[in-house]
Each structure stands twice: as structure tokens, then as C-alpha cells.
C-alpha positions as CSV (number, residue, x, y, z in Angstrom):
1,M,-28.5,1.4,20.2
2,R,-30.6,-0.2,17.4
3,L,-32.6,-3.4,17.4
4,S,-31.0,-4.4,14.1
5,R,-28.1,-6.1,12.5
6,K,-26.2,-2.9,13.0
7,M,-26.8,-3.3,16.7
8,T,-25.1,-6.8,16.4
9,A,-25.1,-9.6,18.7
10,T,-23.5,-7.6,21.4
11,L,-26.9,-6.6,22.7
12,A,-27.5,-10.2,23.6
13,A,-29.5,-10.8,26.7
14,V,-30.0,-7.1,27.3
15,A,-33.3,-5.8,28.7
16,L,-34.1,-3.0,26.2
17,S,-35.9,-0.4,28.1
18,V,-36.8,1.6,25.0
19,T,-38.9,-1.3,23.7
20,G,-40.1,-2.9,26.9
21,L,-38.5,-6.2,25.9
22,A,-37.4,-8.4,28.8
23,V,-34.7,-10.8,27.8
24,T,-33.1,-13.3,30.2
25,A,-29.3,-13.1,30.3
26,P,-27.5,-16.3,29.4
27,V,-26.1,-18.0,32.4
28,A,-22.6,-18.0,30.8
29,Y,-22.5,-14.2,31.1
30,G,-22.8,-13.9,34.9
31,Q,-23.0,-10.8,36.9
32,V,-19.8,-8.8,37.0
33,T,-19.1,-5.4,38.6
34,A,-15.9,-3.6,37.7
35,G,-14.0,-1.9,40.4
36,A,-13.5,1.8,40.4
37,S,-12.0,4.5,42.6
38,T,-14.4,5.9,45.1
39,A,-12.4,9.1,45.2
40,L,-14.2,10.4,42.1
41,A,-17.8,11.7,42.2
42,A,-19.1,9.5,39.4
43,P,-20.4,6.1,40.3
44,A,-18.4,2.9,39.4
45,W,-19.2,1.3,36.1
46,A,-21.3,-1.9,36.4
47,A,-22.5,-4.5,34.0
48,W,-26.2,-5.0,33.3
49,T,-26.8,-1.3,33.8
50,A,-28.7,1.1,31.5
51,Y,-26.6,4.2,30.6
52,K,-27.7,7.2,28.6
53,T,-25.7,9.7,26.7
54,G,-23.9,12.1,29.1
55,D,-23.8,9.7,32.1
56,R,-20.5,9.5,33.8
57,V,-18.9,6.5,35.5
58,T,-15.5,5.6,36.9
59,Y,-13.5,2.6,35.9
60,N,-9.9,1.8,37.1
61,G,-9.6,5.3,38.5
62,V,-10.6,7.0,35.2
63,E,-13.8,9.0,34.7
64,Y,-15.7,8.2,31.5
65,E,-18.7,9.9,29.8
66,C,-21.3,7.9,27.9
67,I,-21.5,8.9,24.2
68,Q,-24.2,6.4,23.1
69,G,-27.0,5.0,25.2
70,H,-26.9,1.3,25.9
71,T,-27.3,-1.4,28.6
72,S,-23.8,-2.6,29.6
73,L,-22.5,-6.2,29.4
74,P,-19.4,-7.9,30.9
75,G,-16.7,-7.1,28.4
76,W,-18.1,-3.6,27.7
77,E,-15.9,-1.9,30.3
78,P,-15.4,1.7,29.2
79,S,-11.7,1.3,28.4
80,N,-12.7,-1.5,25.9
81,V,-15.5,0.2,24.0
82,P,-14.6,3.6,22.6
83,A,-17.8,3.6,20.6
84,L,-19.7,3.9,23.8
85,W,-17.5,5.9,26.2
86,K,-14.9,8.6,26.1
87,V,-12.5,9.7,28.8
88,A,-13.9,12.6,30.8
89,G,-11.1,13.1,33.3
90,G,-9.7,11.6,36.5
91,G,-6.6,9.9,35.1
92,T,-5.4,8.3,31.9
93,P,-7.1,5.3,30.3
94,S,-4.0,3.2,30.0
95,P,-0.3,3.3,31.1
96,S,1.9,5.8,29.2
97,P,3.7,4.1,26.3
98,S,7.4,3.4,26.7
99,P,9.6,6.1,25.3
100,S,11.2,5.7,21.9
101,P,14.9,4.7,22.0
102,T,17.2,7.7,21.9
103,P,19.2,7.8,18.6
104,P,22.8,9.0,18.5
105,A,23.5,12.7,18.5
106,G,23.3,14.3,15.1
107,V,21.2,11.7,13.3
108,P,18.1,12.7,11.4
109,G,14.6,12.8,13.0
110,K,12.1,10.0,12.7
111,P,10.5,9.9,9.2
112,G,6.8,10.5,8.8
113,T,4.4,7.5,8.6
114,P,4.8,5.8,5.2
115,S,1.8,5.0,3.0
116,V,1.3,2.7,0.0
117,T,0.9,4.9,-3.1
118,G,0.6,2.1,-5.7
119,T,1.0,-1.6,-6.4
120,T,1.6,-3.8,-9.4
121,N,2.0,-7.6,-9.8
122,N,5.6,-7.3,-8.7
123,S,6.1,-4.0,-6.9
124,I,4.9,-1.7,-4.1
125,S,5.4,2.1,-4.2
126,L,5.7,4.0,-0.9
127,S,6.0,7.6,0.2
128,W,6.6,9.2,3.7
129,G,7.1,12.4,5.4
130,A,10.6,14.0,5.4
131,S,12.8,13.7,8.5
132,S,14.2,16.8,10.3
133,G,17.8,17.6,10.4
134,T,20.5,16.7,7.9
135,V,19.5,13.7,5.7
136,T,21.7,11.9,3.3
137,G,19.0,9.4,2.3
138,Y,16.5,6.9,3.5
139,R,16.6,3.1,3.9
140,V,13.4,1.1,3.6
141,Y,13.4,-2.0,5.8
142,E,11.5,-5.3,5.5
143,G,12.2,-6.8,8.9
144,T,15.9,-6.4,9.5
145,G,16.8,-6.4,5.8
146,V,17.1,-3.3,3.6
147,A,14.5,-3.5,0.8
148,A,15.3,-0.2,-0.9
149,T,17.2,3.0,-0.5
150,A,16.1,6.5,-1.6
151,S,17.5,10.0,-1.7
152,G,13.9,11.5,-1.5
153,T,10.7,10.6,0.3
154,S,9.4,8.0,-2.0
155,T,10.5,4.7,-3.7
156,T,9.3,1.6,-5.4
157,I,10.3,-1.8,-4.2
158,S,10.4,-4.2,-7.2
159,G,11.0,-7.9,-7.8
160,L,8.2,-9.0,-5.5
161,G,5.9,-11.9,-6.1
162,A,2.3,-11.5,-7.3
163,C,-0.3,-11.4,-4.6
164,T,2.2,-11.2,-1.7
165,T,2.1,-9.1,1.4
166,H,5.0,-7.0,2.8
167,T,5.5,-4.8,5.8
168,Y,8.0,-1.9,5.7
169,T,9.6,0.7,8.0
170,V,11.7,3.7,6.9
171,K,14.9,5.1,8.6
172,A,16.7,8.3,7.6
173,Y,20.5,8.3,7.7
174,N,23.5,10.6,7.5
175,S,27.2,10.3,8.5
176,N,26.2,10.1,12.2
177,G,24.0,7.1,11.8
178,E,20.3,6.2,11.4
179,S,17.2,7.6,12.8
180,V,14.6,5.6,14.7
181,A,12.3,3.7,12.5
182,S,9.1,5.1,11.2
183,S,5.7,3.5,11.9
184,A,5.2,0.4,9.8
185,V,3.1,0.2,6.6
186,T,1.8,-3.0,5.0
187,G,1.1,-3.4,1.3
188,T,0.1,-6.3,-1.0
189,T,1.1,-6.7,-4.7
190,S,-1.7,-7.2,-7.2
191,G,-2.2,-10.2,-9.4
192,C,-4.5,-12.1,-7.1
193,T,-6.7,-14.5,-9.0
194,G,-10.2,-15.6,-8.4
195,G,-12.7,-13.7,-6.2
196,G,-16.4,-13.1,-6.7
197,G,-18.8,-16.0,-7.4
198,K,-22.2,-16.7,-6.2
199,M,-22.9,-18.0,-2.7
200,P,-26.2,-19.5,-1.5
201,G,-28.6,-17.1,0.2
202,A,-27.6,-17.0,3.8
203,P,-29.8,-15.0,6.3
204,Y,-28.3,-14.0,9.6
205,L,-29.0,-16.3,12.6
206,Y,-28.1,-15.2,16.1
207,T,-28.2,-17.6,19.1
208,G,-27.9,-14.9,21.7
209,W,-31.5,-13.5,21.7
210,G,-34.6,-13.3,19.7
211,N,-35.9,-16.8,20.6
212,P,-33.5,-18.4,18.2
213,P,-35.2,-21.1,16.1
214,S,-33.9,-24.5,15.4
215,P,-31.8,-24.3,12.2
216,A,-33.0,-27.7,11.0
217,T,-36.6,-26.7,11.4
218,V,-36.1,-23.6,9.3
219,M,-34.1,-25.6,6.7
220,N,-36.9,-28.2,6.4
221,A,-39.5,-25.5,6.1
222,T,-37.8,-23.3,3.5
223,G,-35.1,-25.1,1.6
224,I,-32.4,-22.7,2.9
225,K,-28.9,-24.2,2.8
226,Q,-26.7,-21.6,4.5
227,F,-26.9,-19.2,7.4
228,T,-24.7,-16.3,8.4
229,M,-23.8,-16.9,12.0
230,A,-23.5,-13.7,14.1
231,F,-21.2,-12.4,15.7
232,I,-17.6,-13.0,16.6
233,L,-16.2,-10.4,18.9
234,S,-13.3,-10.0,21.3
235,S,-13.3,-11.8,24.6
236,G,-10.5,-9.5,25.7
237,G,-7.5,-8.5,23.5
238,C,-7.2,-10.3,20.2
239,N,-9.1,-13.4,21.4
240,P,-12.2,-14.4,19.4
241,A,-15.4,-15.6,21.0
242,W,-19.1,-15.7,20.1
243,D,-20.5,-12.4,21.4
244,G,-17.1,-12.0,23.0
245,Q,-18.5,-14.3,25.7
246,R,-19.3,-17.8,24.5
247,P,-16.6,-20.3,23.5
248,L,-15.9,-21.1,19.9
249,L,-16.6,-24.8,20.6
250,G,-18.8,-26.6,23.0
251,G,-21.6,-24.0,23.2
252,Q,-24.9,-23.1,21.6
253,D,-23.3,-21.6,18.5
254,A,-21.2,-24.6,17.8
255,A,-24.3,-26.8,18.3
256,A,-26.3,-24.8,15.8
257,I,-23.5,-25.0,13.2
258,S,-23.3,-28.8,13.7
259,Q,-27.1,-29.0,13.2
260,I,-26.8,-27.0,10.0
261,K,-24.0,-29.2,8.6
262,N,-25.7,-32.4,9.6
263,A,-28.7,-31.3,7.6
264,G,-26.5,-30.8,4.5
265,G,-25.9,-27.1,4.9
266,N,-23.0,-24.8,5.7
267,V,-22.4,-21.4,7.4
268,Q,-20.8,-18.1,6.8
269,I,-19.4,-16.6,10.0
270,S,-19.7,-12.9,10.7
271,F,-17.2,-10.8,12.6
272,G,-17.9,-7.3,14.2
273,G,-21.1,-5.4,13.7
274,W,-22.3,-2.0,14.9
275,S,-21.2,-2.2,18.5
276,G,-19.4,-4.2,21.2
277,N,-15.8,-5.1,21.9
278,K,-14.5,-5.9,18.4
279,L,-11.4,-7.6,17.2
280,G,-10.4,-4.8,14.7
281,P,-9.5,-2.2,17.4
282,N,-8.1,-4.9,19.8
283,C,-5.8,-6.8,17.5
284,S,-2.6,-4.6,17.1
285,T,-1.5,-5.9,13.7
286,P,-2.9,-7.4,10.6
287,A,-1.1,-10.7,11.4
288,A,-2.7,-10.8,14.9
289,F,-6.2,-10.1,13.4
290,A,-5.6,-12.8,10.8
291,D,-4.6,-15.3,13.5
292,A,-7.8,-14.6,15.4
293,V,-9.8,-15.3,12.3
294,Q,-7.9,-18.4,11.6
295,K,-8.9,-19.8,15.0
296,V,-12.6,-19.4,14.0
297,I,-12.0,-21.0,10.6
298,D,-10.1,-23.9,12.1
299,A,-13.0,-24.4,14.6
300,H,-15.9,-24.4,12.2
301,Q,-14.6,-24.7,8.6
302,P,-17.1,-22.1,7.2
303,A,-17.9,-21.6,3.6
304,A,-17.3,-17.8,4.0
305,V,-16.1,-15.3,6.6
306,D,-18.1,-12.0,6.7
307,F,-16.5,-8.9,8.2
308,D,-19.3,-6.5,9.2
309,I,-17.2,-3.3,9.3
310,E,-19.3,-0.5,11.0
311,N,-19.3,2.5,13.3
312,T,-16.5,4.9,14.3
313,D,-14.2,2.2,15.8
314,E,-13.8,0.3,12.5
315,F,-15.6,1.7,9.5
316,E,-14.7,5.3,10.1
317,N,-11.3,4.6,11.6
318,T,-8.9,4.5,8.7
319,V,-6.1,2.8,10.7
320,V,-8.4,0.0,11.7
321,Q,-9.9,-0.3,8.2
322,D,-6.4,-0.8,6.8
323,R,-5.5,-3.3,9.5
324,I,-8.6,-5.4,8.7
325,L,-8.0,-5.2,5.0
326,N,-4.3,-6.3,5.3
327,A,-5.4,-9.1,7.6
328,L,-8.0,-10.3,5.0
329,K,-5.2,-10.7,2.5
330,I,-3.4,-13.1,4.9
331,V,-6.7,-14.9,5.6
332,K,-7.4,-15.4,1.9
333,Q,-3.8,-16.6,1.2
334,K,-4.1,-19.2,4.0
335,N,-7.7,-20.2,3.1
336,P,-8.2,-19.9,-0.7
337,S,-11.3,-21.9,-0.7
338,V,-13.1,-19.8,2.0
339,K,-15.0,-16.8,0.6
340,V,-14.1,-13.4,2.1
341,V,-16.9,-10.9,2.5
342,V,-16.9,-7.3,3.7
343,T,-20.3,-5.9,4.8
344,F,-20.9,-2.2,5.4
345,G,-23.6,0.5,5.4
346,T,-24.6,2.6,2.4
347,A,-26.5,5.7,1.3
348,T,-29.4,5.5,-1.1
349,S,-27.0,6.5,-3.9
350,G,-24.3,4.0,-3.1
351,P,-21.3,3.8,-0.8
352,T,-20.5,6.7,1.5
353,Y,-17.1,8.3,1.8
354,Y,-15.8,5.5,4.1
355,G,-17.4,2.8,2.0
356,T,-15.7,4.2,-1.1
357,R,-12.4,4.4,0.8
358,L,-12.8,0.7,1.8
359,I,-13.2,-0.3,-1.8
360,N,-10.3,1.9,-3.1
361,Q,-8.0,0.7,-0.3
362,A,-8.8,-2.9,-1.0
363,K,-7.6,-2.2,-4.6
364,A,-4.5,-0.2,-3.4
365,L,-3.5,-3.0,-1.0
366,G,-4.2,-5.8,-3.4
367,V,-6.8,-7.5,-1.1
368,D,-8.7,-10.3,-2.8
369,I,-12.2,-9.8,-1.4
370,D,-14.8,-12.1,-2.9
371,N,-17.8,-10.0,-2.1
372,Y,-18.7,-6.4,-1.1
373,T,-22.1,-6.4,0.6
374,I,-24.1,-3.3,1.4
375,M,-26.8,-2.9,4.0
376,P,-29.6,-0.9,2.4
377,F,-31.6,-0.1,5.5
378,D,-31.6,2.6,8.1
379,F,-30.4,4.7,5.2
380,G,-33.4,7.0,4.4
381,G,-35.0,4.4,2.2
382,G,-38.5,5.8,2.9
383,A,-41.5,4.4,1.1
384,D,-39.5,3.0,-1.9
385,M,-37.2,0.4,-0.4
386,Y,-37.0,-1.5,-3.6
387,G,-36.0,1.5,-5.7
388,N,-33.6,2.9,-3.2
389,T,-32.0,-0.6,-2.6
390,V,-31.4,-0.9,-6.4
391,N,-30.0,2.7,-6.6
392,A,-27.6,1.9,-3.7
393,A,-26.6,-1.4,-5.4
394,E,-25.9,0.4,-8.7
395,G,-23.8,2.9,-6.9
396,L,-21.8,0.1,-5.4
397,K,-21.4,-1.4,-8.9
398,N,-20.0,1.9,-10.2
399,A,-17.6,2.3,-7.3
400,L,-16.3,-1.2,-7.9
401,K,-15.9,-0.6,-11.6
402,S,-14.0,2.7,-10.9
403,A,-11.6,1.1,-8.4
404,W,-10.9,-2.2,-10.1
405,G,-11.6,-1.5,-13.8
406,W,-14.2,-4.3,-13.8
407,S,-17.0,-4.9,-16.3
408,D,-20.6,-4.7,-15.1
409,A,-20.8,-8.5,-14.9
410,T,-17.6,-8.8,-12.9
411,A,-18.7,-6.0,-10.5
412,Y,-22.1,-7.6,-10.0
413,A,-20.5,-11.0,-9.2
414,H,-18.5,-9.3,-6.4
415,M,-21.6,-7.6,-4.9
416,G,-24.1,-8.5,-2.2
417,I,-27.2,-7.1,-0.5
418,S,-28.1,-7.6,3.2
419,G,-31.5,-6.2,4.1
420,M,-33.6,-6.0,7.2
421,N,-36.8,-7.9,6.9
422,G,-40.1,-6.2,7.9
423,L,-39.5,-2.9,9.8
424,S,-36.1,-1.4,10.1
425,D,-35.0,0.8,13.1
426,Q,-36.1,3.8,11.0
427,R,-39.4,2.0,10.3
428,E,-38.6,1.6,6.7
429,L,-40.9,-1.2,5.5
430,T,-39.5,-4.2,3.5
431,S,-42.4,-6.4,2.8
432,V,-42.2,-10.0,1.6
433,D,-43.2,-8.8,-1.9
434,T,-40.5,-6.1,-1.8
435,W,-37.9,-8.6,-0.6
436,T,-38.9,-10.9,-3.5
437,R,-38.3,-8.1,-6.0
438,I,-34.9,-7.3,-4.4
439,R,-34.0,-11.0,-4.6
440,D,-35.0,-11.1,-8.3
441,Y,-32.9,-8.0,-9.0
442,A,-29.9,-9.6,-7.4
443,K,-30.5,-12.9,-9.1
444,S,-31.1,-11.5,-12.6
445,N,-27.9,-9.3,-12.4
446,G,-25.7,-12.1,-11.1
447,L,-25.0,-10.7,-7.6
448,G,-22.8,-12.9,-5.4
449,R,-24.6,-12.7,-2.1
450,L,-28.0,-12.2,-0.5
451,A,-28.7,-12.0,3.2
452,F,-31.0,-10.3,5.7
453,W,-31.2,-9.5,9.4
454,S,-32.5,-11.9,10.7
455,V,-34.0,-15.4,10.8
456,N,-34.9,-14.7,14.4
457,R,-37.1,-11.9,13.2
458,D,-38.7,-13.9,10.3
459,R,-42.0,-14.4,12.1
460,P,-45.2,-12.4,12.2
461,C,-46.1,-9.7,14.7
462,P,-48.3,-7.2,12.9
463,N,-48.2,-3.8,14.6
464,G,-45.5,-5.2,16.8
465,G,-42.9,-2.5,16.1
466,V,-39.2,-3.2,15.8
467,A,-38.4,-6.3,17.7
468,E,-35.7,-9.0,17.8
469,N,-38.0,-12.0,17.5
470,C,-40.4,-10.9,14.8
471,S,-40.6,-8.6,11.8
472,G,-43.2,-6.1,13.0
473,I,-45.5,-7.0,10.0
474,A,-48.1,-9.6,9.0
475,Q,-46.4,-12.6,7.4
476,N,-46.0,-16.4,7.7
477,D,-43.2,-17.9,9.7
478,W,-40.0,-18.0,7.6
479,D,-41.4,-16.1,4.5
480,F,-38.2,-14.0,4.1
481,T,-36.0,-17.1,4.5
482,R,-38.0,-18.9,1.9
483,V,-37.6,-16.1,-0.6
484,T,-33.9,-16.0,0.1
485,A,-33.5,-19.7,-0.5
486,G,-34.6,-19.0,-4.1
487,F,-31.6,-16.7,-4.7
């Protein structure tokens, strides 16, 4: 686990033994111990317990092995957090799925999972794996209606509206009847307008730990007008909550947002992060994910929603990546005035394989993302954090140009940088001077977003190491926020 933005808010109120930091748990969390079978040798999983890689626990009769050291919280039960636990034995993690319906004798086998191979303003092209048995042809369904028929394993559905989202299944048929339906695929036509545009600098503010400051105090001292509030997670299933624990309204997060708005500011709201029980894996469909996001938008009316897509459960899981992207299309259609941001890690040369895939899939699916923000820290930046940040940003620009056919200016307008002030987890040093130079690069090239992790850490503690309530370097209170306000 990392004491950084990648760690996310899900490490709220955890006593971090590796740093010696003692943090008092919010009373709303409470002490919870999950039941487990005593027939297995491994001890029962428990909240508020430090686990290291290789530790084994039981939960609901299943034995799990820890794959990433952490201190557990309620909601982090092993079955909920595949980034932290894997099944080791002793049962199955969930009930077996219901069997597929049995088709009539002699019909073709189930077609392979379809994929979107291209889009235009009024069409979506699909391909799928061939069915077994005798096949006369294939029918492509949207809901219960036939959208297209094909003699082979690909087709193009035309006559669609620009910037519209459609979900399809495929069935093979012959004289004996139809096969069972394939898995569903969702695609969006192109022709979406808008996107990009500059947002005010908005450093991350987290109310769960790190001695959270008064937003109004920081605004008065620095001139900052927006904060990125972290983080929305799952409180179980596809239900959004602050940290997966605190209510959307009536708690400390809502109070901070009210204070910001009463002082003339606004917020961006961030979903996900490096770890914790996230909505992406828990929401079973794009529509369900979009509904969860809509609850947050309705509660707080943010200027932007930021999707911090990280780790193996979201960023490196192509099914979840696509689910989130398709959901963001729905979110943007329902909330055209709310900026949609995706934030992800990077190499010093630019987006990694999964970052490039995210960009290319957004294009393929026709998702109108306003801003692609990279996190140039914990990326081997070494002694030249300015130079390596600029290199990563230029790599992002080139990836966006390649995918979307944009000019330099349009690509820059869709880009953002989110750094880590002071010392990163890898002890990369971003000084106030370096951050000022990064800010000036972003400003002079017309980037759309600038943020850093976090306001909680924007305080001095020279030689303090990596901490959640200070930067680890000599500085004045709120220096990085003050620089960001000048974006």
C-alpha cells in the first residue's frame, strides 16, 4: 500500500505500521469482524487487522491468500477486494451461476463474445466468434428486436443517431431454431460534440485522514477555487458512498463541499483510486455504473466527475475498463454541462499499454471524455521530475492525436497533469519550484486540468518522509495549492 493518491481514500483511518503513523478511526466505521468457518486452519478475516502478502484467512467458508499488504477496513472483506486477496482453497467464493437455458436439439452453439470493430456518426460495426454446428446465419439483437442479420461473423448496423449508445447480443440460427444469445456488447456512435476545455486548478482534498484542513481557510490563503474531492467507492454492490463508508449527504464530505460552494468555489468528485472496494468491478453493467454516478451528481452538482482508473481490478481489467467507458457515455449524455475526466498512471515516455488502450477504446466506443489526466509520479521520475513529467505529457499528447486525429492544440486541451507534491512513495522530489515549472508548462500549452495529491499534504515537514499530512520537505503551508491556483 502506498501513502499517495494511488493508495486512495480507502486507507482512511488506518494505522500504517510501515510509517509509524497512528490515525484514529472515524466513529462511523465501527469495529466489524466477519464470520468464517472454524473448520479451516486459517484464522477468520477481521477488520482493522494488518495483513502481509502470503497471509491466509477464512471468510464465509472460503480460504483466501493476501496478495498485497494492507490494514483491513470494514467493506474490505476478501470476496469484495480482488486486488488484495485471491482464493486459496476451502470452497468457492460465490454461488455457482445458474445454468444457461437449454436450446432445442439441433440448433447452433452459442456465438462467441461480440466486439465493436468500428463506429461512425450513424453506424456501429461488430464481429464475433463463429458458432458450432450447422449455421444458416446470425441475428443481431438490440433488446428483443432484430437490428441486423448476417451470413458471416460480422456486420454493420446503420441508420443510428450520432453520439448514441447501443447494446447488442448475437444469436445463430438454422432450420431447427436459434442458439442462446451471446454475451452483450455496447457501442456508441461517433459525432459527439464538445469536450476538452480548461478547468480551474483543483488539488485533491480528502476528509478521511491527514488532518484535513478547512477548505475555506485554504481558499482564503491561496485563491484556489476548486478542489477534487476524494474518493467515491462502493458501500456494497453498486451503491456509492464516500470511502465506501460515509453517506453522500449529511456527513463531513458534504459539509466540506457546502463550505467550498459557500465561499464561491466548486468541486470535482473523484471515483475509484488505487485500492478499496470500487464501483467498476461491483456494478454489473454500464447502465448500473452510470446510475451510481448519477446519484453522486444529483447529491452535489459538481463541476466535474473524475474517474481515477487504476490497478488490476479496473485499469488492467479490460472488461471493467470498457464497462466504465460505456457508462461515462451515458453520464455525459445525461449531464452535458458536467466535465468528465479519466485519470490514470503513466510511464516517463507517456501512457502504458493499458493507458493507450483506454484512449483507443474511448475513441472506438465514441465516449466524449473531456480530459485525460496522467499521474506522473511513482513512475521512475528520478532526479528530473520536471523533464520526465513533460516527456510523459508529450507522450499523452501523441497518443491522443493518434487515436482521435486531433491537432496539438486540441490534444493539449483534453489533457491534464496530477502530480504528488513533495516526496512521492518512490521518494521522487517535486519541489515548489518544480511544480511551478510544471504549472507553467501546462498553462502555456493550454492543458485542461491541473491537480495534485493532496491539499492534506501541502504543509511542511522537512525530513519527515512520506506522510499523509505533510509533504516531507521544507515549504510554507499551502505553497503547492497557491501555485495551482495560478493555473
